C-alpha positions, 0 to 999 in steps of 0.5 A, spaced: 338 589 082 332 591 078 330 598 080 323 600 082 317 599 078 310 601 078 306 595 077 300 594 074 294 591 077 295 583 078 291 577 080 294 572 086 294 565 085 291 561 091 293 555 094 300 556 096 301 553 103 305 559 105 298 563 105 293 557 107 288 559 112 289 558 120 283 557 124 281 562 130 284 569 132 291 571 135 292 568 141 292 573 147 295 571 154 291 571 160 291 578 163 294 575 170 300 572 166 301 578 162 301 582 168 306 578 172 311 578 167 311 585 166 316 588 171 315 595 174 317 601 171 323 604 173 322 611 172 315 612 169 319 616 164 321 616 157 328 613 160 324 606 160 324 605 153 330 601 151 328 599 144 324 603 138 322 599 132 320 604 126 316 601 120 314 605 114 309 602 109 307 605 103 302 610 099 296 610 103 292 616 106 289 617 112 282 618 110 283 612 105 284 607 111 281 611 117 276 616 115 270 612 117 273 610 124 270 613 130 273 618 134 278 621 129 278 627 125 274 623 119 269 624 114 264 626 120 268 632 121 264 638 123 270 643 121 271 640 114 273 646 109 268 649 105 270 650 098 269 656 094 263 652 091 259 652 097 260 645 098 265 642 103 271 639 101 268 632 101 264 634 095 270 634 090 269 638 083 269 633 078 267 635 071 265 628 069 259 627 074 253 629 071 249 628 078 252 634 081 259 636 078 262 633 084 265 626 087 264 624 094 268 619 097 266 612 096 267 605 099 272 600 095 268 594 098 273 588 098 267 583 098 264 586 092 270 588 088 278 587 087 280 593 092 286 589 095 289 590 088 287 597 086 293 600 082 297 606 084 295 613 082 299 619 080 303 621 087 309 626 084 310 633 086 306 636 080 300 633 081 300 633 089 301 640 088 295 641 083 291 637 088 293 642 094 291 648 089 295 653 093 291 651 099 284 651 096 284 643 096 279 642 090 283 639 084 283 632 087 280 628 081 283 632 076 290 631 079 289 624 081 283 621 077 276 619 080 279 613 084 282 618 089 276 618 092 276 611 094 276 608 101 276 602 106 272 600 111 273 596 117 271 589 113 277 591 108 282 592 113 280 589 119 287 588 122 289 595 121 283 598 124 283 593 130 291 595 132 289 602 131 283 601 136 288 597 141 293 603 141 294 610 139 292 613 132 295 620 130 290 623 126 294 629 124 300 626 122 302 628 115 307 626 110 313 631 109 313 633 102 307 634 097 311 629 093 313 621 092 316 616 096 324 617 096 323 625 098 318 623 104 323 617 106 329 622 106 325 626 111 324 620 115 331 618 115 335 625 115 330 630 116 331 634 110 331 634 102 337 639 101 332 644 099 339 649 098 341 644 093 348 643 097 349 636 097 345 633 091 338 636 092 333 638 092 330 631 092 323 632 089 322 626 085 325 618 086 332 617 083 334 611 081 334 606 086 341 603 090 345 608 086 349 614 091 346 621 089 346 624 096 352 626 100 349 630 106 349 626 113 343 621 115 341 620 122 343 613 122 350 616 121 349 620 127 347 614 132 353 611 129 358 616 131 354 617 138 355 609 139 348 608 139 346 601 136 342 601 130 340 596 124 336 597 118 332 590 117 331 588 110 330 582 106 337 581 101 334 576 096 334 578 089 326 580 088 322 587 086 320 584 079 313 585 077 313 577 077 309 574 082 311 572 087 318 575 086 316 581 089 315 579 096 322 579 097 328 584 096 327 591 099 323 595 093 328 600 094 325 603 100 331 603 104 334 610 102 341 609 105 343 606 099 342 613 096 348 616 100 355 616 098 357 615 105 354 608 105 358 606 099 364 608 101 363 604 108 362 598 104 368 599 099 373 600 106 378 595 107 377 596 115 371 592 118 369 598 123 368 602 117 364 597 113 360 596 119 356 602 117 354 599 111 352 593 114 348 596 119 344 600 113 343 593 110 347 596 104 351 590 102 355 588 096 351 582 093 344 580 093 342 573 095 338 568 090 331 568 090 329 562 096 322 561 093 320 563 100 317 570 099 310 568 101 312 566 108 312 572 112 316 569 117 322 568 112 322 575 110 323 578 117 328 572 119 333 576 122 329 581 125 325 575 129 332 572 131 334 578 134 328 579 138 328 572 140 335 572 142 334 579 146 339 582 141 335 587 138 339 594 137 336 600 140 333 603 134 331 599 128 328 601 121 324 595 118 323 595 110 318 591 107 319 588 100 314 591 095 309 585 096 308 587 103 309 594 103 302 596 101 304 600 095 298 599 090 297 594 087 300 591 093 295 588 097 293 591 104 292 584 107 299 582 105 301 589 109 297 587 115 300 580 115 307 583 115 305 588 121 303 582 125 309 578 124 313 584 126 309 585 132 309 577 134 316 577 134 316 582 139 310 580 143 314 573 143 319 576 148 315 579 154 321 583 157 323 586 150 315 588 149 315 591 155 321 596 153 319 597 146 316 603 142 313 601 135 312 606 130 308 604 124 307 610 119 306 611 111 311 615 107 306 618 103 298 618 100 299 615 093 294 619 090 288 618 095 284 623 097 285 626 104 280 632 107 284 636 111 289 641 108 296 640 111 299 646 115 304 650 110 309 655 112 308 662 111 312 665 104 319 666 105 320 661 111 327 658 111 328 651 108 321 650 106 320 653 099 323 651 092 324 657 087 321 652 081 316 647 080 319 640 078 316 637 072 312 631 072 317 628 067 323 626 071 330 628 068 328 635 065 330 641 068 325 645 073 320 650 069 321 657 072 315 658 077 314 662 083 316 659 090 313 653 092 312 650 099 315 643 100 310 641 105 307 639 109 303 634 105 297 630 106 295 626 112 298 619 112 296 614 118 301 613 124 300 608 129 304 608 136 304 601 139 307 600 146 305 599 153 305 606 154 300 608 148 295 602 149 288 604 150 285 606 143 287 613 144 287 618 139 292 624 138 291 630 134 297 634 135 301 636 128 306 631 126 310 629 120 316 624 118 321 629 122 317 627 128 320 620 128 327 623 128 325 628 134 322 622 138 329 619 137 332 626 139 328 626 145 330 619 147 337 618 145 340 625 146 342 625 139 340 631 135 338 632 128 340 639 125 337 638 118 330 639 121 328 646 119 326 651 124 319 651 122 318 644 122 321 644 129 316 649 131 309 646 128 310 639 128 311 635 135 316 630 137 311 624 138 312 624 146 305 626 147 302 619 144 305 616 151 303 616 158 309 613 161 306 613 168 302 607 166 304 601 162 299 595 159 303 590 156 297 585 155 297 583 148 290 585 144 286 580 141 287 581 133 284 578 127 289 573 124 292 575 118 293 568 115 286 567 115 285 574 111 290 572 106 287 566 105 280 569 104 283 574 099 287 569 095 280 565 094 276 571 092 280 576 089 281 573 082 273 572 082 271 580 083 271 585 078 276 592 078 273 597 083 269 603 080 266 610 082 259 610 084 253 610 078 250 616 077 245 618 082 248 613 087 253 617 091 252 618 098 256 622 103 260 617 107 258 615 114 263 615 120 262 610 125 259 613 131 262 614 138 268 617 141 275 615 143 280 618 149 284 623 146 291 626 149 291 634 150 294 638 145 300 643 146 296 649 143 290 653 145 288 657 138 283 663 139 281 667 133 276 673 133 274 678 128 273 686 127 270 690 121 273 696 119 271 701 113 275 697 108 278 691 111 276 685 116 282 684 121 283 677 124 286 677 131 289 671 132 292 668 139 295 662 142 295 660 149 300 654 149 306 651 149 307 650 141 306 654 135 300 653 132 299 653 124 292 657 122 290 657 115 285 663 113 281 662 107 278 669 104 272 666 100 269 673 098 274 674 093 273 671 085 279 667 086 280 664 093 285 667 097 289 662 102 294 665 107 297 661 113 300 664 119 304 661 125 302 663 132 307 662 137 306 660 144 303 665 148 303 670 142 298 674 138 297 677 131 293 681 127 292 680 120 288 684 115 284 682 109 282 687 104 274 687 103 275 692 096 269 696 094 264 691 096 266 691 103 263 684 103 267 678 107 266 671 108 273 668 111 274 662 115 280 660 119 282 653 120 287 650 125 288 643 128 283 638 131 277 641 128 279 648 130 275 653 126 273 661 126 268 664 121 266 671 119 261 673 114 258 680 113 256 685 108 257 693 107 250 693 110 251 689 116 258 693 117 254 699 118 250 696 124 257 696 129 255 689 132 261 684 133 261 678 137 268 675 140 270 669 144 274 669 150 277 663 154 278 664 161 278 661 168 284 656 171 288 651 167 285 645 169 278 648 169 277 653 163 271 657 161 268 659 155 264 666 154 261 670 148 261 677 148 256 681 143 258 688 143 253 693 139 256 700 137 251 702 133 244 706 134 239 700 133 237 694 137 239 688 135 237 680 136 242 675 136 241 668 135 246 663 139 246 656 137 251 651 141 254 644 139 248 641 141 243 645 137 240 649 142 239 656 141 238 662 145 236 669 143 239 675 146 237 682 145 243 687 145 241 695 145 245 700 141 251 702 145 251 696 150 254 689 150 252 682 153 256 677 155 254 669 155 258 664 159 258 657 157 260 650 160 264 646 155 264 640 160 256 639 159 257 639 152 262 633 150 268 634 154 271 641 152 268 641 145 265 648 143 261 650 137 258 657 137 254 660 131 252 667 132 247 670 127 242 677 127 235 677 126 233 681 119 240 681 117 242 674 113 248 676 111 251 676 118 255 670 121 260 668 126 262 661 128 267 659 133 269 652 134 274 648 137 276 644 144 279 647 150 285 643 152 286 642 160 292 644 163 294 650 159 294 657 161 288 662 160 287 666 154 282 672 153 280 674 146 
């Protein structure tokens, strides 16, 4: 079987009957009929789930697909990271640009350029850590080339956008490792890359496909031992070559169970019961000859469709697409959309199956495509989350000596949660990674995965917050017909030029669609306040909630920007100090999930004033209240200007030796969102900013 190949940009032939256009849109049953078919939920809990279907696609970042979508943390992010240059993170430094020295995200318009066939970018350990740059997140064009900033809008991926708008999209779902496909898929199937190197790891690059190199226990083996039915669905025909259309069959080496010795041992066993492990894993002795039907997506998923129709779908299903359908550049998004739609149609054709099934669609890594939200990374010394050396770009060479390097989390990637309990166009902003899928299976099956590190368990959720099991909507949404989309792409793609960056002077800031989306409550409530001493700025970090929150502090007053990550446990408070040095100037930003931001700036002159602004969150759990206190410990009276989320400002005079308190009602300003900036008249160097969201149902907290 051929190994993984990085394909060059290719053209698709038109006229194939298998991808001919079909008129109209996906039929949606009458709501009354659908509601009649839906049986009442038995428990209104996770126990009502009977099947979980997991489809991991390839190599797209969140911003690349969804940065312009309304209601998500996209290009309109008010709390976007500010770079040391003073520009926000969307203005990526680019020495090749003479129109500002930066490159903004630019649309790859598939009506004007052949963006469907975009080539892949570097997505290895080295270049991804280079783009991350210790958390500064300012080396994307250097590490990944200028095409890293290309993104799609609704007309380019209409099915994916419509699907996300109909169900639940996660906008803080990260890949597990700053690295390529196989290590991320290992986290997805096993919870680890074996960082201690005890069983074939640490896995930081893509080994040869289909050969056993690892020996730790995988999650499917744990399901097998527990007597829980499972199956990997993959096409078994010889394919994966760079010759069109052979690449529309096979599994592209994306089933990582082939890499584990246990499945090869099971395959070689004379005992049928032992061989069942390999059969369920789609680790088979022989590949079928190419049928010539790869462009017929229903043929490629024939076994999955048959099991859905017969009602024999196992409890847990992993679906693995061939290269042509997996969306790995240059594999076309439109073909991936057709594959996803075919999988969903197979489920939707059986109403009893659909009403009891959860479908999780994610992407293994971001390829080299830009995403603007820096990932949570662990504090130095966190167990099982650092490697002592940096893997070189060229596979097969020994690691070069270097400082301990965090494994992840990696950049954001898409995750769409599809089920009757996640319908309605929701956005979930809790931090997740690929181990979250395993933890959802843990919560549902009771089968634990001990490979998952303690840090990931504390910082990443288990996806249960994506569902409301007290409410079920089995109505099938109206979605674009991907057969028609494929036919259109086949017709126009060969006539279009390759995508390119904007001409000099033609850059524009990308516009995120206006509007909001319903959001699920988050399990943390961070709060950060500041105090200034003689030579240090103290950060007072707190978290009232039910889960640990990872916060990143950026000290931008230094010649070399310092970035520190802190984990604040549920109900905990931490105090950390930033050395100000002789200048006593500071410009420190603290970022967290869901647009949380705290900022403090000042200088030696403003420090002598003795003025400090602090935020408090009080009130009941169901009705939190926000207040701002301005204390003046100095002798001089000051006038503070407070600007809120709406842009409205008010002046407050604070006499020396006194303080003032201002109350705010977030319910009157955008459903719990707050963004307060404090400045002092006559002292332009002083600033405080507090931004975030009040999560209902959490305990009160004071700063």
